[in-house]
N, C-alpha and C positions, 0 to 999 in steps of 0.2 A: 502304231510302231513299237512303242512301250509295252503294250501289252504282249504283242508276237516276241520280243525280247524277254520278258518274263517268263511266259508260257515255255520259250526255247529253252531258258535256263534250267527251267523245271524238269524237263523232260530229258535233257542231257545229265541231269544229276541222277535223275531216276535210272536211266540206260547205265551208268558208271556206279550204281549201287553206290552213291554218296547219301548218307544220312540216315540208310536203312539200319546200319549195323550190324549185317551179317556176316562181317568179317572173321575170319579165324586167323589166330596167333600160329605161325610157326614155331616152334620151339625145339631146338638140338637135344640130342641124348644128354649132353651134361646139363643143359639147364634144366630138363624135367628131373634129372635126378638131384639135382640144386633144390627145386621146388619140394620134390618128396621127401628128402632131407629136414628141410626147414618145416614141414607142415607133419611130418609123421607123428611127432610127440605133442604137438599142440592138441588140447583138450577143447573141442567144441561141441556144443550140442548138435545130433543130427537134425534135419528138416522134419517138421511136425507131420506132413504128408508128401506122398510121391509124387514124381514128376518126370517128364520124359528127358533121359539122360545121353542126348546127342547133341552134336554141334550143331548150332543154329536155332535149337530149341528155345523158346522163352520160358523161363522161371515165374511161379507166381509170385507179385509184390510180396507176399507174407514171407518169403523165404528169407531167412536171414544170413547175409554175406559177412564174410571176415576180409580184413586186410591181409594179403600176402605179407609173412615174416620178412625183415630187411636182407638175413641170410640168403631167402631166396632170391631178393631183387638185386643182390648184387651180382649175381649170375645170370639172371635174366631179366634184365631193366627194361625191356619192351615189354613186360608184365605188370608194370607199375601201376596202370591205370585199372588192372582188372581186381576183383576180389574173388573169392572162393568160398565154396562147401564142401564138405566131405559126404558123401552117398554111397553105401554100398561097396565100401573098399576104395572109393574112385574121388581123387582131386576134383572138381568141378570148377574151372576157371570160368569167370562171369564178368561180361562187360556191364559194369552197375548203371551206366545209364541208358540202358534199354534192356536189362536183366536177359540178356540172349547169351547162350554158354557159348564160348570161342573155343574151348577146348577141353579134353578130358584126359587124365592121367590115372592110370592104376597104381595104387599101392606098391603093388609086386614089381614094378616096372625097376 
């Protein structure tokens, strides 16, 4: 009985996408603008090698991620757990627990 409950719980968690970390964070225009404004003047080193820049893609563990500035988090508190990197004029928001991209913001937006 316990093993059925255990396996049933696992199946339910996988079906509901729990623990897979493929969620995407939804940001409105004001939140995106706040992140762009806060990050635009921060100087960080670009990643040492290329990777797929699309929501859901997993970054290599060697990519250095940065905390979002406080100014960005005041407008977008749901991004508090995220980190970012800058690649090809884009802010790549990443869930650092699984290194998956959850949002991409163009600096020109």
